N, CA, C and O of each residue as an XYZ file, in Angstrom:
428
protein
N       2.237    -26.819     11.489
C       1.481    -26.014     12.431
C       0.009    -26.042     12.007
O      -0.279    -25.905     10.819
N      -0.909    -26.212     12.925
C      -2.326    -26.242     12.583
C      -2.802    -24.898     12.034
O      -2.353    -23.837     12.467
N      -3.723    -24.971     11.068
C      -4.296    -23.768     10.487
C      -5.687    -24.081      9.967
O      -5.999    -25.228      9.644
N      -6.512    -23.062      9.890
C      -7.846    -23.245      9.325
C      -7.845    -23.021      7.819
O      -8.849    -23.268      7.152
N      -6.714    -22.551      7.277
C      -6.596    -22.258      5.851
C      -6.152    -23.498      5.088
O      -5.476    -24.379      5.619
N      -6.555    -23.534      3.829
C      -6.142    -24.655      2.978
C      -4.657    -24.560      2.689
O      -4.082    -23.472      2.682
N      -4.055    -25.685      2.457
C      -2.631    -25.741      2.126
C      -2.462    -26.069      0.653
O      -3.389    -26.561      0.009
N      -1.267    -25.793      0.118
C      -0.971    -26.143     -1.271
C       0.296    -26.986     -1.295
O       1.148    -26.879     -0.413
N       0.405    -27.822     -2.317
C       1.624    -28.610     -2.524
C       2.422    -27.955     -3.635
O       1.857    -27.511     -4.635
N       3.729    -27.895     -3.465
C       4.608    -27.282     -4.461
C       5.663    -28.305     -4.866
O       6.301    -28.919     -4.011
N       5.841    -28.484     -6.161
C       6.858    -29.397     -6.677
C       8.227    -28.753     -6.503
O       8.431    -27.595     -6.870
N       9.163    -29.511     -5.939
C      10.502    -28.980     -5.681
C      11.449    -29.401     -6.804
O      12.278    -30.294     -6.628
N      11.318    -28.754     -7.944
C      12.226    -29.012     -9.054
C      13.450    -28.103     -8.909
O      13.619    -27.427     -7.895
N      14.287    -28.100     -9.926
C      15.531    -27.318     -9.857
C      15.259    -25.826     -9.720
O      15.945    -25.136     -8.965
N      14.264    -25.325    -10.446
C      13.934    -23.901    -10.362
C      13.449    -23.540     -8.955
O      13.824    -22.507     -8.401
N      12.620    -24.399     -8.398
C      12.115    -24.128     -7.046
C      13.248    -24.166     -6.023
O      13.276    -23.352     -5.101
N      14.174    -25.098     -6.179
C      15.314    -25.165     -5.259
C      16.140    -23.882     -5.325
O      16.578    -23.372     -4.294
N      16.355    -23.359     -6.536
C      17.108    -22.106     -6.671
C      16.344    -20.947     -6.038
O      16.936    -20.089     -5.383
N      15.027    -20.928     -6.236
C      14.214    -19.859     -5.648
C      14.237    -19.950     -4.120
O      14.354    -18.931     -3.439
N      14.127    -21.155     -3.587
C      14.170    -21.314     -2.128
C      15.529    -20.883     -1.575
O      15.599    -20.268     -0.511
N      16.589    -21.199     -2.281
C      17.926    -20.794     -1.825
C      18.047    -19.268     -1.821
O      18.608    -18.688     -0.891
N      17.516    -18.621     -2.868
C      17.526    -17.156     -2.896
C      16.668    -16.605     -1.761
O      17.024    -15.605     -1.137
N      15.545    -17.253     -1.497
C      14.683    -16.826     -0.395
C      15.364    -16.965      0.954
O      15.234    -16.094      1.815
N      16.091    -18.063      1.138
C      16.831    -18.251      2.398
C      17.834    -17.117      2.606
O      17.976    -16.591      3.710
N      18.515    -16.755      1.539
C      19.509    -15.681      1.636
C      18.835    -14.350      1.963
O      19.419    -13.517      2.656
N      17.604    -14.140      1.468
C      16.924    -12.863      1.665
C      16.224    -12.761      3.018
O      16.259    -11.704      3.649
N      15.588    -13.847      3.474
C      14.776    -13.749      4.696
C      15.368    -14.482      5.885
O      14.854    -14.370      6.998
N      16.434    -15.225      5.668
C      17.092    -15.884      6.793
C      17.025    -17.396      6.699
O      15.973    -17.974      6.426
N      18.138    -18.007      6.924
C      18.244    -19.465      6.791
C      17.537    -20.202      7.922
O      17.234    -21.387      7.779
N      17.272    -19.542      9.025
C      16.641    -20.228     10.153
C      15.125    -20.357      9.996
O      14.490    -21.082     10.762
N      14.540    -19.673      9.023
C      13.099    -19.751      8.818
C      12.717    -21.081      8.192
O      13.490    -21.632      7.409
N      11.556    -21.608      8.513
C      11.109    -22.856      7.883
C      10.918    -22.673      6.387
O      10.615    -21.576      5.917
N      11.098    -23.763      5.639
C      10.974    -23.676      4.179
C       9.597    -23.209      3.750
O       9.478    -22.469      2.774
N       8.560    -23.619      4.453
C       7.208    -23.178      4.094
C       7.077    -21.666      4.255
O       6.415    -21.020      3.443
N       7.693    -21.094      5.282
C       7.648    -19.648      5.487
C       8.427    -18.928      4.396
O       8.025    -17.856      3.945
N       9.533    -19.512      3.975
C      10.326    -18.923      2.896
C       9.529    -18.967      1.590
O       9.487    -17.982      0.853
N       8.895    -20.114      1.303
C       8.087    -20.232      0.084
C       6.938    -19.236      0.105
O       6.637    -18.617     -0.915
N       6.292    -19.074      1.254
C       5.181    -18.128      1.378
C       5.667    -16.698      1.101
O       5.012    -15.942      0.383
N       6.804    -16.340      1.670
C       7.367    -15.005      1.466
C       7.705    -14.773     -0.004
O       7.459    -13.692     -0.538
N       8.275    -15.798     -0.663
C       8.578    -15.679     -2.085
C       7.306    -15.466     -2.900
O       7.294    -14.649     -3.821
N       6.242    -16.187     -2.576
C       4.984    -16.050     -3.305
C       4.407    -14.658     -3.098
O       3.974    -14.022     -4.058
N       4.396    -14.176     -1.862
C       3.833    -12.856     -1.577
C       4.630    -11.747     -2.257
O       4.049    -10.831     -2.841
N       5.947    -11.826     -2.184
C       6.782    -10.810     -2.828
C       6.647    -10.869     -4.346
O       6.630     -9.836     -5.016
N       6.552    -12.077     -4.880
C       6.380    -12.227     -6.321
C       5.051    -11.657     -6.799
O       4.981    -11.016     -7.848
N       4.000    -11.894     -6.021
C       2.688    -11.357     -6.383
C       2.708     -9.835     -6.374
O       2.118     -9.201     -7.249
N       3.372     -9.255     -5.406
C       3.467     -7.792     -5.330
C       4.258     -7.251     -6.519
O       3.906     -6.218     -7.087
N       5.315     -7.947     -6.887
C       6.136     -7.499     -8.022
C       5.382     -7.623     -9.343
O       5.656     -6.874    -10.281
N       4.435     -8.558     -9.429
C       3.690     -8.783    -10.659
C       2.444     -7.904    -10.766
O       1.769     -7.913    -11.795
N       2.140     -7.162     -9.736
C       0.950     -6.307     -9.742
C       1.068     -5.269    -10.856
O       2.127     -4.663    -11.019
N       0.003     -5.054    -11.619
C       0.085     -4.078    -12.715
C       0.452     -2.689    -12.202
O       0.015     -2.273    -11.129
N       1.257     -1.984    -12.983
C       1.723     -0.659    -12.577
C       0.589      0.350    -12.524
O       0.651      1.301    -11.745
N      -0.445      0.163    -13.334
C      -1.528      1.136    -13.399
C      -2.511      1.061    -12.258
O      -3.424      1.884    -12.190
N      -2.362      0.109    -11.361
C      -3.313     -0.018    -10.270
C      -4.564     -0.752    -10.715
O      -4.636     -1.256    -11.835
N      -5.524     -0.807     -9.849
C      -6.737     -1.550    -10.135
C      -7.955     -0.666    -10.248
O      -7.855      0.538    -10.487
N      -9.096     -1.279    -10.073
C     -10.375     -0.590    -10.212
C     -10.517      0.564     -9.232
O     -10.993      1.636     -9.606
N     -10.109      0.361     -7.979
C     -10.240      1.431     -6.982
C      -9.414      2.650     -7.358
O      -9.870      3.786     -7.229
N      -8.196      2.402     -7.825
C      -7.349      3.516     -8.217
C      -7.971      4.289     -9.380
O      -7.937      5.520     -9.403
N      -8.542      3.556    -10.352
C      -9.178      4.196    -11.496
C     -10.359      5.057    -11.052
O     -10.535      6.170    -11.545
N     -11.167      4.546    -10.123
C     -12.308      5.304     -9.630
C     -11.866      6.555     -8.866
O     -12.486      7.611     -8.990
N     -10.812      6.438     -8.092
C     -10.316      7.608     -7.363
C      -9.875      8.711     -8.320
O     -10.106      9.893     -8.068
N      -9.246      8.316     -9.405
C      -8.805      9.307    -10.389
C     -10.005      9.922    -11.091
O     -10.091     11.143    -11.223
N     -10.942      9.075    -11.548
C     -12.092      9.577    -12.299
C     -13.019     10.439    -11.455
O     -13.426     11.517    -11.889
N     -13.351      9.984    -10.271
C     -14.354     10.677     -9.461
C     -13.799     11.828     -8.645
O     -14.498     12.812     -8.403
N     -12.546     11.714     -8.217
C     -12.034     12.703     -7.274
C     -10.773     13.414     -7.751
O     -10.233     14.265     -7.045
N     -10.306     13.068     -8.938
C      -9.111     13.720     -9.448
C      -7.843     13.310     -8.725
O      -6.829     14.003     -8.805
N      -7.892     12.183     -8.014
C      -6.701     11.712     -7.306
C      -5.649     11.291     -8.323
O      -5.980     10.920     -9.449
N      -4.417     11.348     -7.935
C      -3.350     10.880     -8.808
C      -2.427      9.986     -8.004
O      -2.288     10.163     -6.794
N      -1.793      9.023     -8.669
C      -0.891      8.119     -7.937
C       0.246      8.895     -7.285
O       0.704      9.914     -7.802
N       0.681      8.401     -6.162
C       1.782      9.045     -5.451
C       3.073      8.914     -6.253
O       3.299      7.924     -6.949
N       3.901      9.926     -6.138
C       5.215      9.896     -6.769
C       6.161     10.711     -5.904
O       5.751     11.658     -5.233
N       7.406     10.337     -5.929
C       8.382     11.093     -5.151
C       8.237     10.857     -3.653
O       7.534      9.946     -3.216
N       8.905     11.682     -2.892
C       8.897     11.551     -1.442
C       7.841     12.471     -0.827
O       7.296     13.340     -1.508
N       7.561     12.280      0.437
C       6.612     13.148      1.141
C       7.149     14.583      1.175
O       6.377     15.539      1.112
N       8.453     14.727      1.274
C       9.058     16.061      1.267
C       8.770     16.778     -0.049
O       8.423     17.959     -0.056
N       8.916     16.061     -1.161
C       8.626     16.663     -2.469
C       7.152     17.039     -2.588
O       6.817     18.088     -3.139
N       6.271     16.180     -2.070
C       4.836     16.474     -2.118
C       4.519     17.714     -1.289
O       3.737     18.560     -1.722
N       5.106     17.830     -0.123
C       4.871     19.005      0.722
C       5.424     20.274      0.079
O       4.841     21.349      0.218
N       6.541     20.148     -0.620
C       7.126     21.315     -1.293
C       6.244     21.815     -2.433
O       6.299     22.991     -2.790
N       5.416     20.912     -3.015
C       4.526     21.312     -4.108
C       3.331     22.122     -3.608
O       2.719     22.854     -4.386
N       2.993     22.007     -2.344
C       1.839     22.713     -1.794
C       2.131     24.203     -1.650
O       3.262     24.618     -1.398
N       1.087     24.981     -1.816
C       1.249     26.412     -1.586
C       1.259     26.649     -0.075
O       0.671     25.871      0.677
N       1.919     27.712      0.371
C       1.963     27.978      1.801
C       0.558     28.246      2.353
O      -0.308     28.789      1.668
N       0.366     27.852      3.594
C      -0.912     28.100      4.249
C      -1.045     29.583      4.582
O      -0.053     30.247      4.881
N      -2.269     30.101      4.532
C      -2.441     31.506      4.915
C      -2.202     31.668      6.411
O      -2.267     30.693      7.159
N      -1.931     32.875      6.845
C      -1.714     33.082      8.278
C      -2.980     32.754      9.068
O      -4.094     32.868      8.556
N      -2.793     32.356     10.289
C      -3.917     32.017     11.165
C      -4.633     33.303     11.573
O      -4.012     34.287     11.977
N      -5.951     33.260     11.453
C      -6.769     34.398     11.869
C      -7.035     34.258     13.370
O      -7.744     33.338     13.776
N      -6.491     35.138     14.194
C      -6.681     34.990     15.644
C      -8.146     35.115     16.069
O      -8.524     34.640     17.140
N      -8.973     35.754     15.233
C     -10.386     35.895     15.576
C     -11.202     34.659     15.197
O     -12.340     34.512     15.642
N     -10.630     33.768     14.378
C     -11.332     32.553     13.972
C     -10.359     31.379     14.052
O      -9.913     30.869     13.024
N     -10.037     30.959     15.246
C      -9.069     29.887     15.451
C      -9.627     28.531     15.043
O      -8.867     27.571     14.913
N     -10.936     28.432     14.838
C     -11.556     27.158     14.482
C     -11.940     27.095     12.998
O     -12.851     26.351     12.637
N     -11.271     27.852     12.144
C     -11.641     27.919     10.733
C     -11.615     26.540     10.075
O     -12.561     26.188      9.370
N     -10.584     25.767     10.278
C     -10.486     24.444      9.656
C     -11.562     23.512     10.193
O     -12.166     22.754      9.435
N     -11.799     23.565     11.486
C     -12.842     22.729     12.072
C     -14.206     23.105     11.506
O     -15.015     22.229     11.202
N     -14.457     24.368     11.367
C     -15.733     24.826     10.803
C     -15.896     24.352      9.364
O     -16.986     23.938      8.970
N     -14.839     24.406      8.585
C     -14.907     23.952      7.199
C     -15.215     22.458      7.133
O     -16.015     22.029      6.302
N     -14.593     21.666      7.997
C     -14.870     20.230      8.028
C     -16.315     19.956      8.433
O     -16.966     19.076      7.871
N     -16.809     20.705      9.401
C     -18.197     20.521      9.829
C     -19.161     20.839      8.691
O     -20.167     20.148      8.529
N     -18.875     21.863      7.909
C     -19.724     22.199      6.768
C     -19.709     21.085      5.729
O     -20.752     20.741      5.171
N     -18.535     20.521      5.465
C     -18.457     19.420      4.507
C     -19.265     18.222      4.989
O     -19.968     17.586      4.204
N     -19.166     17.916      6.267
C     -19.924     16.781      6.799
C     -21.421     17.013      6.703
O     -22.173     16.082      6.414
N     -21.858     18.225      6.936
C     -23.278     18.522      6.847
C     -23.800     18.323      5.428
O     -24.938     17.895      5.236
N     -22.962     18.636      4.426
C     -23.377     18.468      3.036
C     -23.562     17.002      2.691
O     -24.362     16.677      1.814
N     -22.855     16.122      3.348
C     -22.916     14.687      3.019
C     -24.027     13.969      3.765
O     -24.494     12.927      3.306
N     -24.459     14.490      4.888
C     -25.493     13.816      5.671
C     -26.850     13.988      5.021
O     -27.167     15.067      4.519
N     -27.665     12.922      5.024
C     -29.003     13.035      4.407
C     -29.934     13.908      5.217
O     -31.088     14.101      4.835
């Protein structure tokens, strides 16, 4: 299939044949071999990614106190304190708070 991206050649030794066979079983035998090889490379790269994250993750932790996600969304929501009751006289409290934050950031 035509593409503007560069292509690579891969040697099909015994290890590669076993990997392609495992890939066929995982993604489907009807897929072209190049698509199976691409999927194996992408999944392998994701599996090899360092557990600690990269530069962006480090900056988020240092500058903003962010922490890596853990557990399910349900567990994260359970960790939050309950929201205060809505003030019927100030129904736009959250919107007002966001507007104040934006004003602080604008030059």
